[in-house]
C-alpha positions in Angstrom: -25.7 -55.1 -10.1 -25.8 -58.7 -11.4 -27.7 -60.1 -8.4 -30.7 -57.7 -8.7 -30.8 -58.3 -12.5 -31.1 -62.1 -12.1 -33.4 -61.8 -9.1 -35.8 -59.6 -11.2 -35.7 -62.1 -14.1 -36.4 -65.0 -11.8 -39.3 -63.2 -10.1 -40.9 -62.3 -13.3 -40.5 -65.8 -14.8 -42.1 -67.2 -11.6 -45.2 -65.0 -12.2 -45.9 -66.7 -15.5 -48.0 -69.8 -15.1 -46.8 -71.3 -18.3 -43.7 -71.4 -20.6 -43.3 -67.9 -22.1 -41.8 -69.4 -25.2 -44.6 -71.9 -25.8 -46.7 -69.9 -28.2 -48.1 -70.7 -31.7 -46.8 -68.7 -34.6 -48.2 -65.1 -34.3 -49.9 -65.9 -31.1 -48.6 -63.1 -28.8 -50.2 -59.9 -27.9 -48.2 -56.6 -27.4 -46.6 -57.1 -30.8 -44.9 -53.7 -30.4 -42.5 -55.3 -28.0 -40.8 -57.4 -30.7 -40.8 -54.6 -33.4 -37.8 -52.5 -34.4 -37.6 -49.6 -32.0 -35.4 -47.2 -33.9 -34.0 -46.5 -37.4 -30.7 -48.1 -36.4 -32.5 -51.3 -35.3 -34.4 -51.3 -38.5 -31.4 -50.7 -40.7 -29.4 -53.5 -39.0 -32.4 -55.9 -39.4 -32.5 -56.4 -35.6 -28.9 -57.3 -35.2 -26.6 -55.7 -32.6 -27.0 -57.5 -29.2 -23.2 -57.5 -29.1 -22.5 -54.5 -31.2 -20.8 -51.2 -30.2 -22.9 -48.2 -29.4 -25.9 -50.4 -28.7 -29.3 -49.0 -27.9 -31.6 -50.2 -25.1 -33.8 -52.0 -27.7 -30.8 -54.0 -28.9 -29.5 -54.9 -25.4 -30.3 -53.2 -22.0 -26.5 -53.5 -21.2 -25.7 -50.3 -23.1 -22.3 -48.7 -23.3 -21.5 -46.0 -20.7 -22.4 -42.5 -22.0 -20.9 -39.1 -21.2 -23.8 -37.0 -22.3 -27.5 -36.9 -21.4 -29.1 -38.0 -24.6 -32.8 -37.6 -25.7 -34.1 -39.0 -28.9 -37.5 -38.9 -30.7 -38.4 -40.9 -33.8 -41.0 -42.7 -35.9 -41.2 -45.8 -38.0 -43.8 -46.2 -40.7 -45.1 -49.7 -40.8 -44.8 -51.7 -44.1 -47.1 -50.2 -46.7 -49.4 -53.3 -46.9 -49.9 -53.2 -43.1 -50.4 -49.5 -42.5 -50.1 -47.6 -39.2 -46.9 -46.3 -37.6 -44.8 -46.3 -34.4 -43.5 -43.3 -32.4 -40.9 -43.5 -29.7 -38.9 -41.3 -27.3 -35.7 -42.5 -25.6 -33.3 -41.1 -23.0 -30.0 -41.9 -21.4 -28.5 -40.1 -18.4 -24.9 -40.8 -17.2 -24.1 -41.2 -13.5 -20.5 -42.2 -13.1 -20.1 -45.5 -14.9 -23.8 -46.1 -14.6 -26.3 -45.1 -17.3 -30.0 -44.5 -16.4 -32.1 -45.3 -19.5 -35.7 -45.5 -20.6 -38.1 -45.3 -23.5 -41.7 -44.6 -24.3 -43.3 -46.2 -27.4 -46.6 -46.1 -29.2 -48.0 -48.0 -32.2 -51.4 -47.4 -33.7 -53.6 -48.8 -36.5 -56.9 -47.6 -37.8 -59.5 -48.8 -40.3 -58.5 -52.5 -39.9 -61.1 -54.8 -41.7 -63.0 -57.0 -39.2 -64.2 -60.4 -40.2 -66.5 -63.0 -38.6 -66.1 -66.8 -38.3 -67.2 -67.2 -41.9 -64.5 -64.7 -43.0 -67.2 -62.1 -43.9 -66.3 -58.4 -43.5 -68.1 -57.0 -40.4 -66.7 -53.4 -40.5 -63.5 -51.8 -39.4 -61.8 -51.4 -36.1 -58.7 -49.7 -34.5 -55.8 -51.2 -32.5 -53.0 -49.6 -30.5 -50.2 -50.4 -28.0 -48.1 -48.2 -25.8 -45.2 -49.2 -23.6 -43.1 -47.4 -21.0 -39.7 -48.8 -19.8 -37.1 -47.6 -17.4 -33.9 -49.1 -16.0 -30.1 -48.8 -15.9 -26.8 -50.4 -17.1 -23.5 -50.6 -15.1 -20.1 -52.1 -15.3 -19.4 -55.4 -13.6 -16.0 -56.3 -11.9 -14.8 -58.2 -15.0 -13.0 -55.9 -17.5 -15.3 -54.9 -20.4 -18.4 -56.6 -18.9 -21.6 -54.6 -18.5 -25.1 -55.6 -17.3 -28.4 -53.8 -17.7 -32.1 -54.2 -17.1 -35.4 -52.5 -18.0 -38.8 -52.8 -16.2 -41.8 -52.1 -18.4 -45.5 -51.7 -18.4 -48.1 -50.9 -21.1 -51.5 -51.4 -22.6 -52.6 -53.3 -25.7 -56.0 -52.4 -27.2 -57.7 -54.2 -30.1 -61.2 -52.9 -30.9 -63.0 -52.9 -27.5 -60.7 -55.5 -25.9 -58.0 -54.0 -23.7 -55.1 -55.7 -21.8 -52.5 -54.3 -19.4 -49.1 -55.9 -19.1 -45.9 -55.8 -17.1 -42.5 -57.2 -18.0 -38.7 -57.1 -17.4 -35.8 -57.3 -19.8 -32.1 -57.8 -19.0 -28.8 -58.3 -20.8 -25.0 -58.7 -20.6 -22.4 -57.4 -23.0 -18.6 -58.2 -22.9 -16.3 -55.9 -24.9 -12.7 -56.2 -23.7 -10.8 -53.0 -24.5 -7.8 -54.8 -25.9 -9.8 -56.9 -28.4 -11.8 -55.9 -31.5 -14.6 -58.3 -30.8 -17.6 -58.0 -28.5 -20.4 -60.4 -27.5 -23.8 -59.9 -25.9 -27.0 -61.7 -24.8 -30.3 -60.3 -23.8 -33.7 -61.6 -22.6 -36.7 -59.3 -23.3 -40.3 -59.1 -22.3 -40.5 -61.7 -19.5 -43.9 -61.0 -17.8 -47.6 -61.3 -18.3 -50.7 -59.5 -19.4 -54.2 -59.2 -18.1 -57.3 -60.6 -19.7 -58.3 -59.3 -23.2 -61.8 -60.3 -23.8 -61.9 -64.0 -22.7 -58.2 -64.7 -23.1 -55.1 -63.6 -21.2 -52.6 -61.8 -23.3 -49.2 -63.5 -23.8 -46.1 -61.3 -24.2 -43.6 -61.9 -27.1 -40.6 -63.1 -25.0 -37.3 -62.7 -26.9 -33.8 -64.3 -26.4 -31.1 -62.9 -28.6 -27.3 -63.3 -28.6 -24.8 -61.7 -30.9 -21.2 -61.0 -31.7 -19.4 -58.1 -33.5 -15.9 -57.3 -34.8 -14.6 -53.7 -35.1 -12.0 -53.3 -37.8 -10.4 -49.9 -38.1 -8.8 -48.4 -41.3 -7.6 -44.9 -40.5 -10.7 -42.8 -39.6 -13.0 -45.6 -40.7 -14.4 -48.3 -38.4 -16.3 -51.2 -40.1 -18.3 -53.4 -37.8 -19.9 -56.7 -39.0 -22.4 -58.2 -36.7 -24.2 -61.6 -36.5 -27.0 -62.5 -34.1 -29.4 -65.4 -33.3 -32.9 -64.1 -32.4 -35.5 -66.4 -30.9 -39.0 -64.9 -30.4 -41.8 -66.8 -28.7 -44.2 -66.8 -31.6 -41.8 -66.7 -34.6 -39.4 -69.0 -36.3 -35.7 -68.4 -35.4 -33.9 -65.7 -37.4 -30.2 -64.9 -37.9 -29.8 -61.2 -38.4 -26.6 -60.3 -40.2 -25.5 -56.6 -40.4 -22.7 -54.2 -41.3 -22.1 -50.7 -40.0 -19.4 -48.4 -41.3 -18.5 -45.2 -39.3 -16.5 -42.2 -40.4 -16.2 -38.9 -38.4 -19.7 -39.3 -36.9 -21.3 -40.5 -40.1 -22.7 -44.1 -40.1 -23.8 -46.3 -43.0 -25.8 -49.4 -42.2 -27.3 -52.5 -43.8 -28.7 -55.8 -42.6 -30.5 -58.9 -43.7 -32.5 -61.3 -41.4 -31.6 -64.8 -42.6 -34.5 -67.2 -42.1 -37.4 -64.6 -42.4 -39.6 -65.5 -45.4 -39.6 -62.9 -48.2 -37.3 -60.6 -46.3 -35.1 -58.1 -48.3 -32.1 -56.1 -47.2 -32.6 -53.1 -44.9 -30.6 -49.8 -45.1 -29.9 -46.8 -43.1 -27.6 -43.8 -42.4 -27.0 -41.5 -39.5 -24.9 -38.7 -38.1 -24.0 -38.1 -34.4 -22.1 -35.0 -33.3 -21.3 -33.4 -30.0 -24.8 -31.8 -29.6 -27.2 -33.4 -32.0 -27.7 -36.4 -34.3 -30.1 -37.6 -37.0 -30.9 -41.1 -38.3 -32.9 -42.6 -41.2 -33.7 -46.2 -42.0 -35.6 -48.2 -44.6 -37.1 -51.6 -44.1 -38.0 -53.7 -47.1 -40.1 -56.8 -47.5 -41.0 -58.5 -50.8 -44.7 -58.9 -50.0 -45.3 -56.0 -47.6 -43.4 -53.2 -49.2 -41.2 -50.5 -47.7 -41.1 -49.0 -44.1 -39.2 -45.7 -43.8 -38.1 -44.3 -40.4 -36.4 -41.3 -38.9 -35.0 -40.0 -35.6 -33.6 -36.8 -34.1 -31.2 -36.9 -31.2 -30.1 -34.1 -28.8 -27.1 -34.4 -26.5 -26.5 -32.1 -23.5 
């Protein structure tokens, strides 16, 4: 498993003619690829690369599952930005392996256009969709799992359209006899086609994180701390806390280092056959961003 993972990462890196992390602030296309992908991601402020019960968006090296799981959800963008995201995700068990994938879409309309003199020229629309599929599996070392995702998508801004392809991979180590876990992931290594006169650059991400699961009776409290490096952003340290009790989860997080950020919140329930999640992002300048998700297990 680990050899194909690193071979795919190396091959994708070789396709890029330049350093995927050498980008000016805000200079990437396909911005959907660095946004929160679920209410749980949002509530934890992006932490969780080493957390328990991780999702593909937090680390492709997901836990082994014993149910086929299908989820569908949405995230409303911050009020001052407008637009929304929709996504569908699935996980299918096969022995210790887990086949996983997700389909995401983000759309904006009535964006104000401006010329070189900053004069309004009218409005335009923008959208991005992305489809990813891959798998996670255990490695020979106890508690160590690896995973990968291969993705493709399209980014459209007004009448300029770009296609892209990328790969993401991760490792997570969670020894059964210890309460701690650690993980690392690399996302969105790849390239895009021309958009107008320029080639789209993808928002490559490197993230590492640790977690600690403390149990008190039926309660499990999990603090998490990550370091997140995005190609066109300043480094951020997401800190988060998740408390679980009989299928109910309470969540909060804060991204240290993100200007004007505020705490995020969320809650969820996961039973044997269904689950539901809600989240709320908060930014001092941009407002609130609510989210929701429904999960079915078979």
